[in-house]
C-alpha positions, 0 to 999 in steps of 0.5 A: 620359061622364066621362073616366077619372082619370089614372094619378097620380090613380088611384094606379097606374102609367101604362102605356107607350105601345103599339107600333104592331104588338104582335108579341111573344108574350102570356105570363103575365108580360106580360098581364092578363085583363079580363072585362066584364059577364058577367051574366044579362040580357046573356047573354039578349040574345046572338042571334048565336051559341050562348050555351053555346059563347060561355060555354065560351070565357069560362070556358076563358080564365078558368080558364087565367088562374087556372092561370097566375096572370095578373092578372084584372079582372072587372066588372059593371053595374047588378046589380039589372037585369042580374043578378050576374056569372056564377058559373062565369066568376068561380069560378076567382078565389075571393074576388076582387071583381067590380067593380060599375061606378058610372059608368052607361055602356057603357065599363067603363074610364070607371069610376075603380075599374076604371081603377085595377084595370087599372093595378094589374096593371102589365101592358101587354098587356090581353086582354079580352072581354065582353057585348055585343061592339059596345057594352061590349066595343068601347067599353072596348077602344077606351078601353084602346087610347087609354090606351096599352095593347096590346089583344087581344079574345077574340072567341069569348067575346063575343056580341051581339044579331045577327051583324051587330052582333058582326061590325061590333064586331070589325071596328071594334076591329080597325081601331083596333088591337085584335088579335082572337083566340079562346080556344084560341090565347090559352091556347096562346100563354100556355102557349107549349109543353108543357114549361110547368109549367102544361101539365098543369093546362091540359090537364086543366082547360082543353083536355080540357074545352073543346076538342072534339078534345082531349076525344075519347077 
């Protein structure tokens, strides 16, 4: 697998080394969202969970990031075989390029265009998810860690061919230092509290649509 380019070669800033324990809160100003390979064939391979629930978690995270103007990187691999990036996940970012990875591997960050896009966000905390958990998501997350970022994995927006594959992928990432979380705590941490100016849009477009309790009459 070819190694990624350096920060200088990629034309972007090199992120500072992450602290061993990322304890400061995720905010709209210190984090970026990175969604990996949400494509038709990858969805069809998910066998460990309800695909619709997984999809809803990914869309909820994407909508929240768009509302809060959090920089986001979207990738796909081999569209001719795997299909296009899911339209509903991409919809919150109209006009944004979905990076078509040209390095034919499982690690999205091995692609120079992806590496450059992530560096261009200027953010230290990278919140990511993708298909499948134990391969593209996991391999990418470990690479992002090695580059010195703090990494958070949205585990309910990811899926794999089996429960064992998903769980071992999450365990491997967590043991390496990726912080696991689910979409609703992520959005709540981004928002911080209901006095946030984005809280109304988040309630109407995210919580009330994708959270079972808050969507009850």
